[in-house]
Every structure is written in structure tokens, then in C-alpha cells.
C-alpha positions in Angstrom: -12.7 -0.6 28.7 -15.4 -2.7 27.0 -14.1 -5.5 24.8 -15.7 -8.2 22.6 -13.3 -11.1 22.4 -13.8 -13.7 19.7 -12.0 -17.0 20.0 -11.6 -19.0 16.8 -11.8 -22.8 16.5 -8.1 -23.2 16.8 -7.8 -21.2 19.9 -10.5 -23.5 21.5 -9.2 -26.7 19.9 -8.2 -28.5 23.1 -8.8 -28.4 26.9 -5.4 -26.7 27.3 -6.3 -23.9 24.9 -9.7 -23.4 26.5 -7.9 -23.0 29.8 -5.6 -20.4 28.1 -8.6 -18.6 26.7 -10.3 -18.6 30.1 -7.1 -17.3 31.8 -6.9 -14.3 29.4 -10.6 -13.5 29.9 -10.3 -13.8 33.7 -7.3 -11.5 33.8 -9.0 -8.8 31.8 -12.1 -9.0 34.1 -9.8 -8.8 37.2 -8.4 -5.5 35.7 -11.9 -4.1 35.7 -12.7 -4.4 32.0 -16.1 -5.4 30.6 -15.8 -8.5 28.5 -18.2 -10.2 26.1 -17.0 -13.4 24.5 -17.9 -14.9 21.1 -16.9 -18.5 20.6 -16.4 -20.6 17.5 -16.8 -24.3 17.3 -13.8 -26.2 18.8 -11.2 -27.1 16.2 -12.7 -28.5 13.0 -16.0 -29.5 14.5 -18.2 -27.6 12.0 -16.5 -29.1 9.0 -16.6 -32.6 10.5 -20.3 -32.2 11.2 -21.0 -31.0 7.6 -19.1 -34.0 6.2 -21.2 -36.4 8.1 -24.5 -35.1 6.6 -24.7 -37.7 3.9 -28.4 -37.1 3.2 -30.7 -34.4 1.9 -31.1 -32.3 5.0 -33.5 -29.4 5.1 -31.8 -26.0 5.9 -33.3 -25.8 9.4 -32.1 -29.3 10.2 -28.6 -28.6 8.8 -28.4 -25.4 10.9 -29.4 -27.3 14.0 -26.7 -29.9 13.3 -23.8 -27.6 12.6 -24.7 -25.4 15.6 -23.6 -28.1 18.0 -20.0 -27.1 17.6 -20.6 -23.6 18.9 -23.1 -24.8 21.5 -20.4 -27.1 23.0 -17.7 -24.4 22.9 -19.8 -21.9 24.9 -20.6 -24.4 27.6 -16.9 -25.4 27.9 -15.7 -21.9 28.1 -18.4 -20.8 30.5 -17.5 -23.7 32.8 -13.8 -22.8 32.6 -14.6 -19.2 33.6 -16.8 -20.3 36.5 -14.0 -22.5 37.7 -11.9 -19.3 37.9 -14.6 -17.4 39.9 -15.8 -15.4 37.0 -19.6 -14.8 36.8 -20.4 -16.0 33.3 -23.4 -17.2 31.3 -23.6 -19.0 27.9 -26.0 -17.7 25.3 -27.3 -19.6 22.2 -30.2 -19.0 19.9 -33.4 -19.4 22.0 -31.8 -18.0 25.2 -33.7 -15.3 26.9 -30.9 -12.7 26.3 -29.8 -13.9 22.9 -28.6 -10.9 20.8 -28.4 -11.9 17.1 -31.4 -12.2 14.9 -32.2 -12.7 11.2 -35.2 -11.6 9.2 -37.5 -13.6 6.9 -34.9 -13.4 4.1 -32.1 -14.8 6.3 -30.4 -11.4 6.5 -29.3 -9.8 9.8 -32.3 -8.0 11.4 -30.3 -4.9 12.3 -32.8 -3.2 14.5 -33.8 -6.2 16.5 -30.1 -7.1 17.0 -29.1 -3.6 18.0 -31.8 -3.5 20.7 -30.9 -6.9 22.1 -27.1 -6.2 22.0 -27.6 -2.9 23.8 -29.6 -4.7 26.5 -26.9 -7.2 26.9 -24.2 -4.6 27.0 -25.9 -2.8 29.9 -25.2 -5.7 32.2 -21.5 -6.4 31.3 -20.2 -5.1 34.7 -22.0 -8.0 36.4 -21.5 -11.0 34.1 -19.4 -12.2 31.1 -21.7 -13.5 28.3 -20.2 -16.3 26.3 -22.0 -16.2 22.9 -22.2 -18.7 20.1 -20.6 -17.3 17.0 -21.8 -18.0 13.5 -25.4 -18.6 14.7 -28.5 -16.4 14.7 -32.2 -16.8 15.7 -34.6 -16.7 12.8 -37.7 -14.5 12.4 -39.9 -17.4 13.5 -37.4 -18.9 16.0 -35.1 -21.7 15.3 -31.4 -21.6 14.3 -30.0 -19.8 11.3 -26.4 -19.2 10.4 -24.3 -16.2 9.2 -22.2 -18.1 6.7 -18.5 -18.8 6.5 -16.6 -16.6 8.9 -19.8 -16.0 10.8 -18.1 -15.9 14.2 -16.0 -13.0 13.1 -19.2 -11.3 11.8 -20.9 -11.9 15.2 -18.0 -10.4 17.1 -17.5 -7.2 15.0 -21.2 -6.7 14.7 -21.8 -7.0 18.4 -18.8 -4.9 19.1 -20.4 -2.2 17.0 -23.9 -2.6 18.5 -22.7 -3.0 22.1 -20.6 0.3 21.8 -17.5 -1.7 22.6 -14.1 0.0 22.6 -12.4 -2.9 20.9 -13.0 -6.2 19.2 -10.2 -8.7 19.7 -10.0 -11.6 17.2 -8.0 -14.4 18.8 -6.8 -16.8 16.2 -3.8 -19.0 15.2 -1.6 -16.3 13.6 0.3 -13.5 15.2 -1.9 -10.8 13.7 -1.7 -10.0 10.0 1.5 -11.2 8.6 3.6 -10.0 5.6 3.0 -13.4 4.0 1.8 -16.9 4.9 4.4 -18.1 7.5 3.7 -21.7 6.5 4.8 -20.9 2.9 7.3 -18.0 3.0 10.4 -17.5 5.1 10.8 -14.4 7.2 7.1 -13.5 7.4 6.6 -10.9 10.2 3.7 -9.3 11.9 2.2 -6.1 10.6 1.5 -3.7 13.5 -1.3 -1.8 11.7 -3.4 -2.3 8.6 -6.3 -0.4 7.1 -9.7 -2.0 6.9 -9.6 -1.6 3.1 -6.3 -3.4 2.8 -7.4 -6.2 5.0 -10.7 -6.5 3.2 -8.9 -6.9 -0.2 -6.5 -9.5 1.3 -9.4 -11.4 2.9 -11.3 -11.6 -0.4 -8.1 -12.9 -2.1 -7.4 -15.7 0.3 -6.1 -14.3 3.6 -7.8 -16.2 6.4 -7.4 -13.6 9.1 -10.8 -11.8 9.5 -13.8 -12.7 7.5 -14.7 -10.0 4.9 -18.3 -10.0 6.0 -17.2 -9.0 9.5 -15.3 -5.9 8.4 -18.3 -4.1 7.0 -19.5 -3.7 10.6 -16.3 -1.9 11.7 -16.8 1.8 12.4 -14.0 4.3 12.8 -14.5 4.5 16.5 -14.4 0.7 17.0 -10.9 -0.7 17.3 -10.3 -4.2 15.9 -7.2 -6.2 16.8 -6.0 -9.7 15.7 -3.8 -11.6 18.2 -2.4 -15.2 18.5 -4.1 -17.4 21.1 -0.6 -18.2 22.6 -0.2 -14.5 23.4 -2.4 -14.9 26.4 -3.3 -11.2 26.7 -6.5 -9.8 25.3 -5.4 -6.2 25.8 -2.2 -5.9 23.8 -0.1 -7.1 20.9 -1.1 -8.3 17.5 -2.3 -6.2 14.5 -4.5 -3.2 14.8 -7.1 -2.8 12.0 -7.8 0.9 11.5 -10.3 3.0 9.7 -13.7 2.2 8.3 -15.2 1.5 4.8 -16.3 4.6 3.0 -18.6 4.3 0.0 -17.3 6.7 -2.6 -17.9 7.5 -6.3 -14.9 9.2 -7.7 -14.3 10.7 -11.2 -10.7 11.5 -12.3 -10.5 15.1 -13.1 -8.0 14.8 -16.0 -8.2 12.5 -19.1 -6.3 9.3 -19.4 -4.7 7.7 -22.4 -5.0 4.0 -23.1 -1.9 2.3 -24.4 -2.3 -1.3 -25.5 0.7 -3.6 -26.3 -0.2 -6.7 -28.3 1.6 -9.9 -28.9 0.3 -13.4 -29.5 3.1 -15.1 -27.6 3.2 -12.8 -24.6 0.9 -15.0 -22.4 3.8 -17.5 -22.3 6.5 -14.9 -21.7 7.3 -14.7 -17.9 8.1 -11.2 -16.7 6.7 -9.3 -19.7 4.3 -7.2 -17.5 7.2 -6.4 -15.1 9.4 -5.3 -18.0 6.8 -3.0 -19.6 5.8 -1.5 -16.3 9.5 -0.9 -15.3 10.2 0.8 -18.6 7.4 3.3 -17.9 8.4 3.6 -14.2 12.0 4.3 -15.0 10.9 7.3 -17.0 8.7 8.6 -14.1 5.5 7.7 -15.9 2.8 6.7 -13.4 0.4 3.9 -14.4 -3.1 4.7 -13.2 -4.5 1.2 -14.0 -3.6 -2.0 -15.9 -5.8 -4.5 -17.7 -4.7 -7.7 -19.5 -6.1 -9.9 -22.1 -5.1 -13.1 -23.7 -2.8 -11.4 -26.2 -2.5 -7.8 -24.9 -1.7 -5.6 -21.9 -3.3 -2.2 -21.5 -1.8 0.7 -19.5 -3.7 3.8 -18.5 -1.6 6.8 -18.0 -2.1 10.6 -17.8 -2.9 11.9 -21.3 -0.1 14.5 -21.0 2.6 11.8 -21.0 0.9 9.6 -23.6 3.3 10.4 -26.5 6.4 9.7 -24.3 4.8 6.5 -23.0 4.0 5.4 -26.5 7.6 5.8 -27.6 8.9 3.9 -24.5 6.6 1.0 -25.1 7.3 1.0 -28.8 11.0 0.6 -28.1 10.1 -2.4 -25.9 8.1 -3.9 -28.9 11.1 -3.4 -31.1 13.5 -5.1 -28.6 11.1 -7.9 -27.6 10.3 -10.6 -30.3 7.1 -11.7 -28.6 5.4 -8.3 -29.0 3.7 -7.1 -32.2 2.6 -3.5 -31.8 1.5 -0.7 -29.5 -1.5 1.6 -30.0 -2.9 4.6 -28.2 -6.4 5.8 -27.5 -6.8 9.3 -26.0 -9.6 11.1 -24.1 -10.5 8.3 -21.7 -12.3 9.0 -18.4 -12.4 6.8 -15.4 -15.2 6.6 -12.7 -14.4 4.5 -9.6 -17.0 3.1 -7.3 -15.5 2.1 -3.9 -17.1 0.6 -0.8 -16.9 -2.2 1.6 -20.4 -3.5 0.8 -19.7 -4.0 -2.9 -18.7 -7.7 -2.6 -22.0 -8.4 -0.7 -24.2 -7.0 -3.4 -25.0 -9.7 -6.0 -25.5 -8.2 -9.4 -23.5 -5.0 -8.6 -21.6 -5.2 -12.0 -24.8 -5.6 -14.1 -26.4 -2.9 -12.0 -23.7 -0.5 -13.1 -23.3 -1.7 -16.7 -26.9 -2.1 -17.8 -28.0 1.5 -17.2 -25.0 2.7 -19.2 -25.9 0.4 -22.0 -29.5 1.7 -22.0 -28.0 5.2 -22.3 -25.9 4.1 -25.3 -22.7 4.7 -23.4 -19.9 2.4 -24.5 -17.7 1.1 -21.7 -14.1 1.3 -22.8 -12.9 -1.0 -20.1 -14.0 -2.3 -16.7 -11.6 -3.3 -13.9 -12.7 -4.7 -10.5 -11.0 -5.5 -7.2 -12.5 -6.9 -4.0 -13.9 -3.5 -3.0 -13.9 -1.3 -6.1 -15.1 -1.1 -9.7 -13.5 1.2 -12.2 -15.4 2.1 -15.4 -13.5 3.6 -18.3 -15.6 5.5 -20.8 -15.0 8.2 -23.5 -14.2 11.6 -22.0 -17.3 13.2 -23.5 -19.5 10.6 -21.7 -18.0 11.1 -18.3 -20.6 13.5 -16.8 -23.5 11.4 -18.0 -21.8 8.2 -16.7 -21.2 9.8 -13.3 -24.8 10.9 -13.1 -26.2 7.5 -14.0 -24.0 5.7 -11.5 -24.8 8.2 -8.7 -28.6 7.7 -9.4 -28.2 3.9 -9.4 -26.3 3.8 -6.1 -28.2 6.5 -4.2 
């Protein structure tokens, strides 16, 4: 099996942890597996280096300075592997076999990187490359960086381009947890999670796998997250399954928009839960929810709009902080989904502006980490879909 193993800063934060990492790599090699290693800077080295730059450093100088953390890690880990009789080399930008490149704009040069990664993969049965994460070689030489979480990006990207069977992210948590174990009691490991679920969690604060890395995950490439104390690269942790699929979807049936207003509702804990529960208790599915300073809007199937209005109206009567409920029928929703959306600056304006030029009024717009939902009048749905498809094609 061909594996790309990425060791985060915590998992390389001391000599003991470097030994543990080297033991797990050596054990996998002894079992006949092909291993490539991506190493982050030890501990908090990168942050410490950044804090010490108390002057106006040019970008190339800054990149060279912060690269020292990763450069040290790969040398330490390579030496630990050599001490165990494992044939290993360390690679950093400028090395003859370096595999990660950026173009003139600082973006990953996919073709050049694919070619270099394939060449490196062809020799994995003879040597273990220990590669600096986070770093790349620029179009004119020199060091560039891949941004926050760049070591994760290096690992999953190389796993993809090296035709690996699996990428193992070795970190300081036992895979993906049901909650932050430092905050909530009883947090447990999730055995499996979809790439879409993890991408949404990552963009909302979960520090497990960098969102930028997950866009390189294909359906055939397994990604697994394990704790550094586990000591086994080939089992345990959380499996990340699936791949991002860009999709433009239009709901086939019209929605109704029910808005509950109340000036004091923003200071009323539990009001959203109570309104949602009232609809749920009557088996009314809520397609989407939007909230404002003084209102909450529910989108439901138009066929149940009258029943939903009566339910919410009763809540208005019973709850002194609410003023009124109103309904707007014949609403269409078009959803744009895709793992690359968060990496596209201006994606919202790129969708909204063409609709404005076509004199299509947007009833509502709801975003998440990897999707955008546009609500328009039912009669405008086909034209809206056509415009969005043209823009994203």
C-alpha cells in the first residue's frame, strides 16, 4: 500500500514524539508499504518565528524565515529514520527532487507539481522522502508558502498526485470528535465522516484537517485522521470519505416563505427552537431558515404553507415577544454546491451581479461553508438557473 503520512507540529513537538513518529514509519516500511512523509514545523515554531519578525519584511524574506521550522523537522525526522535503518532523504524547496511548485501568481502549479510528484512516487520502494509541508518552490525559485494549514494541503495534494492509497493525518486528536474534548464532556471519536461534513466543520472552527487540503481529496483516495499516540499509521482514527462534487440544483417544487416578526425576539432565548419544534411536531419539514434582527423566516413546501401559517400564528398569539406572521408563496430555490466555493473570492457577487443585470430580484440568499442558496420568484427560476450555469461553466 502507498501511504502519504503527514505529521503535525504537535506530533513532532519533542524528541520523544519524533521517535514515536519514526517508529510508526519504520514499522509500516518493514511491513512492505511505500511511505512518503510530510512534516510540519515542530510545536509552535512557525508562530514563534512570525512573532519575532518585528520589522517590515518582504514576502520572500518572510517565507525564508518561517520555512526554518519545517526545514528543521525534516532533518530531525530523516535522522531518526536513518537511525532505525530506514533509507530516507529530506526534501525542501530547492532540492533536486522537490515536488511542490507555485506559479507567478503564487497558486499551485498543478502540472509541474503532478509531474514532480509522479517522479518521486516511482522511487518509493527504495527510499522514504521526508518532505517539508507548507512550503513550495516559486516560479523563479525561492520559497513560497501554501498558507495556514499548508502542511495538510501538501499531504493530500501529494497523496492525490502520487496515486497514493491513503493519506494519514497524524495530529493531537483521536480523529474527528463529536465535540471539542477540551470543552465538552463525553466527546468521542467519529469512525467515519464525509468530506462535505468535515469541510463545513473546518470552515467553522474545527482544527482537524485544513479546508484547503480537502479540495484535493478524490473518491479513490482515502484520508484518515489519527492521534500521534496511536503509534500505528495503518489503522484507527477517523476515515474521511467521498469527494467534493460541484453541483447546481434547482428544487422541483415551489416553496412558501413564512416570516415571523417581533422586535424583542433577538433577546428571547429559545425562540428559534420553539418555532421550529412547533412545525416539526406537525410533520412539517423546514427546507431552510434565515434570520434577521427582528424576524425569522422559514421556507417550507408550498403545499403545507396554510397549515404552517396557522401553527406559527398560534405561536405568535401565545408568545408576547412576537408581533405577526406573514406568508409569501411561489418561491424557487437554486443551490450551488462545491468544495471550491470558499476558495473563490467574489463568488457571491459573481452570482448576484448577473441576476441584477437581468432584473431578477433575489428573495433571499443563504450561505454555508460550501454552498450558496438563492431564493427567487418561481417565474424567474429557469432564467436564474440558466444565468448561474453560464457563469459557473
